[in-house]
C-alpha positions as CSV (number, residue, x, y, z in Angstrom):
1,M,5.6,32.1,11.0
2,K,6.2,31.4,14.7
3,N,5.5,34.1,17.2
4,L,6.9,33.9,20.7
5,F,8.3,36.0,23.6
6,I,11.8,35.8,25.1
7,D,13.1,37.6,28.2
8,A,15.3,40.6,27.9
9,N,18.1,41.3,30.5
10,D,15.8,43.5,32.5
11,G,12.7,41.3,32.3
12,H,11.1,43.0,29.4
13,K,9.3,40.6,27.0
14,I,10.7,40.7,23.5
15,P,8.2,39.6,20.8
16,I,10.0,37.7,18.0
17,Y,8.8,36.2,14.7
18,I,10.6,33.3,13.2
19,K,10.3,32.1,9.6
20,E,12.3,28.9,9.1
21,A,13.8,28.0,5.8
22,P,13.3,24.4,4.6
23,N,16.9,24.2,3.3
24,E,18.6,26.5,5.7
25,K,22.0,28.1,4.7
26,A,22.1,30.9,7.2
27,I,20.1,32.7,9.8
28,L,19.4,36.5,9.6
29,Q,18.1,38.8,12.4
30,L,16.0,41.8,11.3
31,V,15.8,45.1,13.2
32,H,13.1,47.4,12.0
33,D,13.2,51.2,11.7
34,S,11.5,53.6,14.2
35,I,8.0,54.9,13.0
36,D,7.9,51.3,11.6
37,N,6.9,47.8,12.8
38,S,8.0,44.2,12.3
39,S,4.9,43.2,10.3
40,R,6.1,45.2,7.3
41,Y,9.0,42.7,6.9
42,F,7.0,39.5,7.1
43,D,6.9,39.4,3.2
44,I,10.7,39.8,3.2
45,Q,11.0,36.9,5.6
46,E,8.9,34.7,3.4
47,E,11.0,35.6,0.3
48,L,14.3,35.0,2.1
49,A,13.1,31.6,3.4
50,S,12.5,30.5,-0.2
51,H,16.3,31.1,-0.7
52,G,17.4,29.2,2.3
53,I,17.6,32.0,4.8
54,T,15.9,31.6,8.2
55,T,14.9,34.9,9.7
56,V,14.2,36.2,13.2
57,N,12.2,39.4,13.3
58,S,11.3,41.3,16.4
59,D,9.4,44.3,17.8
60,T,11.8,46.9,19.2
61,R,10.7,48.5,22.5
62,G,7.9,51.0,22.0
63,H,6.5,49.1,19.0
64,N,3.7,46.7,18.3
65,K,3.5,43.7,20.7
66,S,6.3,45.0,22.9
67,V,3.9,47.7,24.2
68,N,1.5,47.1,27.1
69,N,-0.3,50.4,27.0
70,P,-0.5,53.5,24.6
71,D,1.9,55.5,26.8
72,E,4.7,53.1,25.8
73,L,4.3,53.6,22.1
74,L,7.4,55.1,20.5
75,Y,9.1,55.1,23.9
76,F,12.3,53.1,24.6
77,G,12.0,53.6,28.4
78,E,12.7,56.1,31.1
79,H,16.4,55.3,31.5
80,N,19.1,53.7,29.3
81,G,16.7,53.1,26.4
82,W,19.2,53.0,23.6
83,N,21.5,50.5,25.3
84,N,18.5,48.4,26.4
85,C,17.4,48.1,22.8
86,T,20.9,47.2,21.7
87,D,21.2,44.5,24.4
88,D,17.8,43.1,23.2
89,I,19.4,42.5,19.8
90,H,22.2,40.5,21.6
91,V,19.6,38.5,23.6
92,I,17.8,37.6,20.4
93,N,21.1,36.7,18.7
94,E,22.0,34.4,21.6
95,Y,18.6,32.8,21.2
96,M,19.3,32.2,17.5
97,K,22.2,30.0,18.5
98,T,19.7,27.6,20.1
99,I,17.7,27.1,16.9
100,S,20.4,27.1,14.3
101,D,24.1,26.3,13.9
102,K,24.4,28.1,10.6
103,P,26.2,31.4,10.0
104,R,24.5,34.3,11.7
105,F,23.9,37.8,10.3
106,V,22.1,40.9,11.4
107,L,20.2,43.4,9.2
108,G,19.1,46.8,10.5
109,M,16.8,49.3,8.8
110,G,17.1,53.1,9.4
111,I,17.1,53.7,13.2
112,G,17.4,49.9,13.4
113,S,20.7,50.1,11.5
114,M,22.0,52.6,14.0
115,L,21.1,50.2,16.8
116,V,22.9,47.5,14.9
117,R,26.0,49.7,14.6
118,T,26.0,50.0,18.4
119,F,25.5,46.2,18.7
120,L,28.6,45.8,16.4
121,F,31.1,47.4,18.8
122,K,29.6,45.6,21.8
123,Y,28.9,42.2,20.4
124,G,30.2,42.1,16.8
125,E,32.5,39.1,17.4
126,D,29.3,37.0,17.8
127,I,28.2,37.2,14.2
128,D,29.4,36.6,10.6
129,G,28.2,39.8,9.0
130,A,26.0,42.9,9.2
131,I,23.8,44.6,6.7
132,L,22.9,48.3,7.4
133,I,20.1,49.7,5.3
134,G,19.4,53.5,5.1
135,S,21.8,54.4,8.0
136,L,22.2,57.9,9.1
137,P,25.4,59.6,7.9
138,Y,27.7,61.7,10.1
139,V,25.9,64.5,12.0
140,G,28.0,67.6,12.8
141,N,28.6,68.6,16.3
142,L,26.8,72.0,16.0
143,K,23.7,70.3,14.7
144,M,23.9,67.7,17.4
145,Q,24.1,70.4,20.1
146,Y,21.2,72.3,18.6
147,L,19.0,69.2,18.5
148,E,20.0,68.1,22.0
149,K,19.2,71.6,23.3
150,I,15.6,71.4,21.9
151,V,15.1,67.9,23.2
152,N,16.5,68.6,26.7
153,F,14.3,71.8,26.9
154,N,11.2,69.8,26.2
155,L,12.2,66.9,28.5
156,G,12.7,69.4,31.4
157,K,9.5,71.2,30.7
158,Y,7.0,68.4,29.8
159,G,8.6,65.1,30.8
160,S,9.7,62.0,29.0
161,H,6.3,61.0,27.6
162,Y,5.7,64.4,25.9
163,R,4.9,64.2,22.2
164,S,5.6,67.2,20.0
165,E,3.8,67.4,16.6
166,K,6.0,70.4,15.8
167,L,9.2,68.4,16.4
168,Y,7.9,65.4,14.5
169,N,7.2,67.5,11.5
170,R,10.6,69.1,11.7
171,V,12.5,65.9,12.0
172,L,10.6,63.5,9.9
173,K,7.8,64.9,7.8
174,H,10.2,67.5,6.2
175,L,11.8,64.5,4.4
176,N,8.9,64.5,2.0
177,K,9.5,68.0,0.7
178,R,12.0,67.0,-2.0
179,F,9.4,64.7,-3.7
180,K,6.6,65.7,-6.0
181,D,4.2,63.0,-4.8
182,T,2.5,64.2,-1.6
183,S,1.2,61.2,0.3
184,G,2.9,62.3,3.5
185,Y,5.1,59.2,3.3
186,S,6.9,59.9,0.0
187,Y,10.3,59.5,1.7
188,I,9.6,55.8,2.3
189,S,9.4,54.6,-1.2
190,S,8.9,55.7,-4.8
191,D,6.3,53.0,-5.2
192,L,2.9,54.8,-4.6
193,Q,1.3,51.5,-3.5
194,E,3.9,51.0,-0.9
195,Q,3.4,54.6,0.4
196,D,-0.3,53.8,0.6
197,N,0.3,50.6,2.5
198,F,2.5,52.4,4.9
199,R,-0.1,55.1,5.5
200,K,-2.9,52.6,6.1
201,N,-0.9,50.5,8.6
202,P,-2.1,51.7,12.1
203,L,1.2,50.4,13.6
204,N,3.1,53.0,11.7
205,L,1.1,55.9,13.1
206,G,1.8,58.1,16.1
207,V,4.1,60.9,17.3
208,P,7.3,59.8,19.1
209,T,7.9,60.6,22.7
210,I,10.5,63.3,23.4
211,S,12.6,60.7,25.2
212,L,12.8,58.6,22.0
213,Y,14.6,61.6,20.4
214,R,16.9,61.8,23.4
215,D,17.7,58.1,23.1
216,I,18.4,58.3,19.4
217,L,20.7,61.3,19.9
218,N,22.5,59.4,22.5
219,G,22.9,56.6,20.0
220,V,24.2,58.9,17.3
221,R,26.9,60.2,19.8
222,L,27.9,56.5,20.5
223,I,28.1,55.3,16.9
224,Q,30.1,58.4,15.7
225,N,32.7,58.0,18.5
226,D,36.1,56.9,17.2
227,T,36.7,54.8,20.3
228,S,33.4,52.9,19.8
229,V,34.1,52.1,16.1
230,H,37.5,50.9,17.2
231,Y,35.9,47.9,18.9
232,V,34.0,46.7,15.8
233,P,36.0,43.6,14.8
234,D,38.2,44.4,11.8
235,E,37.4,41.2,10.0
236,L,33.6,41.5,10.3
237,R,32.0,42.0,6.9
238,I,29.7,45.0,7.0
239,L,27.5,46.0,4.0
240,F,25.9,49.5,3.9
241,M,22.9,49.7,1.5
242,A,21.0,52.8,0.5
243,G,18.7,54.3,-2.1
244,S,20.2,57.1,-4.2
245,D,17.1,59.2,-3.3
246,D,17.0,58.4,0.4
247,A,16.2,61.8,2.1
248,F,17.1,60.4,5.5
249,C,20.5,59.2,4.4
250,G,21.4,62.4,2.5
251,S,23.4,62.3,-0.7
252,I,25.4,59.4,-2.2
253,S,28.5,61.3,-1.2
254,K,27.4,61.3,2.4
255,Q,26.9,57.5,2.4
256,K,30.4,57.1,0.8
257,S,31.8,59.3,3.5
258,L,30.1,57.2,6.2
259,V,31.6,53.9,4.8
260,S,35.0,55.6,4.3
261,F,34.9,56.5,8.0
262,Y,34.6,52.8,8.9
263,A,37.2,51.8,6.3
264,S,39.6,54.4,7.7
265,K,39.4,52.7,11.0
266,G,40.4,49.4,9.4
267,K,36.9,47.9,9.2
268,N,35.7,45.6,6.4
269,A,33.0,47.9,5.1
270,S,31.5,48.2,1.6
271,L,28.6,50.1,0.0
272,A,25.7,49.2,-2.4
273,I,23.6,52.1,-3.8
274,F,20.2,51.5,-5.5
275,D,19.4,54.0,-8.2
276,K,16.3,56.1,-7.7
277,A,15.2,54.1,-4.6
278,R,14.2,56.0,-1.4
279,H,14.5,55.1,2.3
280,D,13.0,51.6,2.3
281,I,14.8,49.8,-0.5
282,L,13.1,46.5,0.4
283,H,9.7,48.0,-0.4
284,D,10.6,50.1,-3.5
285,Y,11.1,49.2,-7.1
286,S,14.7,48.2,-6.0
287,R,13.2,45.3,-3.9
288,Q,14.5,42.3,-6.1
289,E,17.9,43.9,-6.6
290,A,18.2,44.6,-2.9
291,I,17.2,41.0,-1.9
292,K,19.7,39.6,-4.5
293,T,22.4,41.8,-3.0
294,I,21.6,40.6,0.5
295,L,21.7,37.0,-0.6
296,E,25.0,37.5,-2.4
297,F,26.5,39.1,0.7
298,I,25.3,36.3,3.0
299,E,26.5,33.6,0.6
300,G,29.8,35.4,0.0
301,T,29.4,35.2,-3.7
302,N,30.0,38.9,-4.3
303,A,33.1,40.6,-2.9
304,F,31.6,44.1,-3.3
305,C,33.8,47.1,-3.9
306,P,35.0,48.7,-0.7
307,I,35.1,52.5,-0.4
308,D,38.6,54.0,-0.6
309,K,40.0,54.9,2.8
């Protein structure tokens, strides 16, 4: 695994991790979730390399080696954080052109998939396909206004670096309530060992800054905008993937509605659901099926059934 830093548009240093495939067929960029880190996907990079897929993983701003001091943890920046993170994906993708002439794909996980959805309407013409794992379904306007009101109140009162345990429990930890196992990270995976691995990884710990919520809500507004989705290239292949028991994604019907939204705008979107898997289908009992699905999508050997418009 190669580890190096490349320059973002604003001078930020982006840490990237490259696993080269000996018989390369394609190159895939990975964008991790929030409350997550790049190291959790090193095993996936190794496995994909054995199938001829070179991967480029990275630390999103506010995570792991992208952080110079503790105040920057789970913090996209004072201004324009969401767009900066999206542009970082583009910078990495441009770098990928210098190391490979093979077809280029991007895979985003959770919040990472939402960043990729933003990337698609800004830079989608640059890639051959996108894989979106555990992506947030449509959020209603009333709920958005309610969440924005809470976030803006805390921003005004405490500042952008404020960290609210109460809000963290409300937004994330409540996802565990539907599951009988009570590790505190039950929403991640139905595999108890993977839950334990997640809990013991210090890079997964910490309460997000209030500004991170602001940036994510700004991102949700962007990706739900009809005009934004219009600029996603119609011919670009997009595969949504989700566990049937993903508390972050909601019900299977909500995932179908999300993909139907893209299809209704003329986009080439399809959906793969993994039975009984939770939020991280790559670290659940669905792992091998999910990797097989990713390989089939990249190789174009499975047409996938599109959702009806």
